[in-house]
Steps between C-alpha positions, in 0.01 A plus 500: 500500500672807643874503477703364785675782680741499791572804714850633542575300817376172341701566186810567709448176694442295182807659331702403808379139476598484129846643582540243788398217263751604240777534757424174697378265223676627188810655658430815299431859583199679354432873547177643629385629162545164314344319802199732486471446121508122555236541772276699262555239223365236737209720609403571142546154359422272794326704759159390385591133558595574863203728551261232368662235721429719799137538385461122462649443841265759657202341323595159633534642854166667482332186355646297793380757755148501354493118516606512862244766582231296323586195711496710818158641410369155417628379838273760671188367336247367751321170441135527387235259373526653159732308265680693234 
């Protein structure tokens, strides 16, 4: 798996979310550098779990869409004397 990378704008947004969380939920302040380090820790240690969950969700969605498509194609079938 290639490493999970965020561009500068994404990193800035995530760091802001971490800072907001610390301020609102923990009543503590955290600087941008420690927040970015915490973000990188989660990326390195837990990013694969979130990435894989996204893949599993995408697979389930595709599987459902294929089932629906198969049903729609089957509904187009014309009756014949030939039995399958």
